[in-house]
C-alpha positions as a Markdown table, in Angstrom:
| # | Residue | x | y | z |
|---|---|---|---|---|
| 1 | Met | 107.4 | 119.6 | 92.2 |
| 2 | Pro | 108.0 | 116.5 | 94.3 |
| 3 | Pro | 108.1 | 114.0 | 91.3 |
| 4 | Ile | 110.7 | 116.3 | 89.6 |
| 5 | Ala | 112.8 | 116.7 | 92.7 |
| 6 | Gln | 112.6 | 112.9 | 93.3 |
| 7 | Ala | 113.6 | 112.2 | 89.7 |
| 8 | Met | 116.6 | 114.5 | 90.0 |
| 9 | Asp | 117.6 | 112.5 | 93.1 |
| 10 | Gly | 117.2 | 109.2 | 91.2 |
| 11 | Trp | 114.0 | 107.9 | 92.8 |
| 12 | Gly | 110.2 | 108.3 | 92.6 |
| 13 | Pro | 107.7 | 107.5 | 89.8 |
| 14 | Leu | 109.6 | 109.0 | 86.9 |
| 15 | Pro | 112.8 | 106.9 | 87.3 |
| 16 | Ala | 110.7 | 103.8 | 88.2 |
| 17 | Ala | 108.7 | 104.1 | 85.0 |
| 18 | Ala | 111.9 | 104.5 | 83.0 |
| 19 | Gly | 113.4 | 101.5 | 84.8 |
| 20 | Ala | 110.4 | 99.5 | 83.8 |
| 21 | Gly | 110.8 | 100.5 | 80.2 |
| 22 | Leu | 107.7 | 102.7 | 80.2 |
| 23 | Arg | 107.4 | 106.0 | 78.3 |
| 24 | Val | 106.4 | 109.0 | 80.5 |
| 25 | Met | 104.2 | 111.5 | 78.9 |
| 26 | Ala | 104.0 | 114.9 | 80.6 |
| 27 | Ser | 100.5 | 116.3 | 80.1 |
| 28 | Ala | 99.7 | 120.0 | 80.1 |
| 29 | Pro | 103.3 | 121.3 | 80.7 |
| 30 | Leu | 102.0 | 124.8 | 80.7 |
| 31 | His | 99.4 | 124.0 | 83.4 |
| 32 | Gly | 96.5 | 125.1 | 81.3 |
| 33 | Gly | 98.3 | 128.3 | 80.3 |
| 34 | Glu | 98.9 | 129.5 | 83.8 |
| 35 | Leu | 102.6 | 128.6 | 84.2 |
| 36 | Pro | 104.0 | 131.1 | 81.7 |
| 37 | Gly | 102.2 | 133.9 | 83.5 |
| 38 | Ile | 104.3 | 133.3 | 86.6 |
| 39 | Val | 107.6 | 133.2 | 84.7 |
| 40 | Asp | 109.2 | 136.6 | 85.0 |
| 41 | Gln | 112.2 | 137.7 | 82.9 |
| 42 | Glu | 114.7 | 136.6 | 85.5 |
| 43 | Leu | 113.3 | 133.0 | 85.6 |
| 44 | Asp | 113.0 | 133.0 | 81.9 |
| 45 | Asp | 116.7 | 134.0 | 81.5 |
| 46 | Leu | 117.7 | 131.4 | 84.2 |
| 47 | Ile | 116.0 | 128.6 | 82.2 |
| 48 | Arg | 117.4 | 129.7 | 78.8 |
| 49 | Pro | 117.9 | 133.3 | 77.6 |
| 50 | Gly | 116.0 | 134.1 | 74.4 |
| 51 | Leu | 113.0 | 131.8 | 74.9 |
| 52 | Thr | 109.5 | 133.0 | 75.6 |
| 53 | Pro | 108.1 | 132.2 | 79.0 |
| 54 | Ala | 106.0 | 129.4 | 77.4 |
| 55 | Gln | 109.0 | 128.0 | 75.7 |
| 56 | Ala | 111.0 | 128.1 | 78.9 |
| 57 | Cys | 108.3 | 126.2 | 80.7 |
| 58 | Val | 108.1 | 123.5 | 77.9 |
| 59 | Leu | 111.9 | 123.1 | 77.9 |
| 60 | Ala | 112.0 | 122.8 | 81.7 |
| 61 | Val | 109.3 | 120.0 | 81.7 |
| 62 | Ala | 111.0 | 118.3 | 78.7 |
| 63 | Ser | 114.3 | 118.3 | 80.6 |
| 64 | Cys | 112.9 | 116.4 | 83.6 |
| 65 | Pro | 114.7 | 113.0 | 84.1 |
| 66 | Gly | 112.5 | 110.2 | 82.8 |
| 67 | Val | 110.1 | 112.3 | 80.8 |
| 68 | Thr | 110.0 | 110.9 | 77.2 |
| 69 | Asp | 107.1 | 112.8 | 75.6 |
| 70 | Leu | 105.1 | 116.0 | 76.1 |
| 71 | Leu | 101.4 | 116.3 | 75.4 |
| 72 | Ile | 100.7 | 119.9 | 74.3 |
| 73 | Ala | 97.5 | 121.5 | 73.2 |
| 74 | Ala | 98.3 | 124.6 | 71.1 |
| 75 | Ser | 95.7 | 127.1 | 69.8 |
| 76 | Ser | 97.6 | 128.0 | 66.7 |
| 77 | Ala | 100.3 | 126.9 | 64.3 |
| 78 | Pro | 102.8 | 129.4 | 65.7 |
| 79 | His | 102.3 | 128.0 | 69.2 |
| 80 | Trp | 103.1 | 124.5 | 67.8 |
| 81 | Ser | 106.2 | 125.9 | 66.2 |
| 82 | Gln | 107.3 | 127.6 | 69.4 |
| 83 | Ala | 106.8 | 124.4 | 71.3 |
| 84 | Ala | 108.8 | 122.5 | 68.8 |
| 85 | Glu | 111.6 | 125.1 | 69.0 |
| 86 | Ala | 111.7 | 124.7 | 72.8 |
| 87 | Val | 112.0 | 120.9 | 72.8 |
| 88 | Ala | 114.7 | 121.1 | 70.1 |
| 89 | Gln | 116.9 | 123.0 | 72.6 |
| 90 | Pro | 119.5 | 121.0 | 74.5 |
| 91 | Ser | 118.0 | 119.8 | 77.8 |
| 92 | Leu | 118.6 | 121.7 | 81.0 |
| 93 | Thr | 121.4 | 120.4 | 83.1 |
| 94 | Ala | 120.5 | 118.8 | 86.4 |
| 95 | Ala | 121.9 | 121.8 | 88.2 |
| 96 | Lys | 119.9 | 124.3 | 86.1 |
| 97 | Leu | 116.7 | 122.2 | 86.5 |
| 98 | Arg | 117.2 | 122.0 | 90.3 |
| 99 | Glu | 117.8 | 125.8 | 90.5 |
| 100 | Thr | 114.7 | 126.4 | 88.4 |
| 101 | Thr | 112.5 | 124.1 | 90.5 |
| 102 | Gly | 113.9 | 125.8 | 93.6 |
| 103 | Val | 112.8 | 129.2 | 92.3 |
| 104 | Leu | 109.3 | 127.9 | 91.5 |
| 105 | Ala | 108.9 | 126.2 | 94.8 |
| 106 | Ser | 109.9 | 129.3 | 96.9 |
| 107 | Pro | 107.1 | 131.4 | 98.3 |
C-alpha cells in the first residue's frame, strides 16, 4: 500500500512518473487472483455497491492517482467483460480510496 498512500499524498513513484510524462501500468491488480478472496461484502460495498469483489479490486487499482493502464490476465471472455465494466465506472474519490486502503492495511 505505500505507493498508493504516497500517491494520495502527492508524492512517491506514481506522481513522479506522471510528472515525467510516463504511463504507469499496474500489473496483476488482482494479485494473482488472491485479492478478491479477501474482499468481503462490507468492503465490496464500501468500494462500489453492485460490483463483484474482483470488479471492486480492479476499480480500486484503476482509481489510484497516477495509474494510467491496467494489465489484466483473464481466463475467459466474461472475465474480460467484467474488468471492462469495472474500469468504465467513475473513479473512486480520494477519500473513498483512502478509506479502502485503510481497511485493507488494518490487521
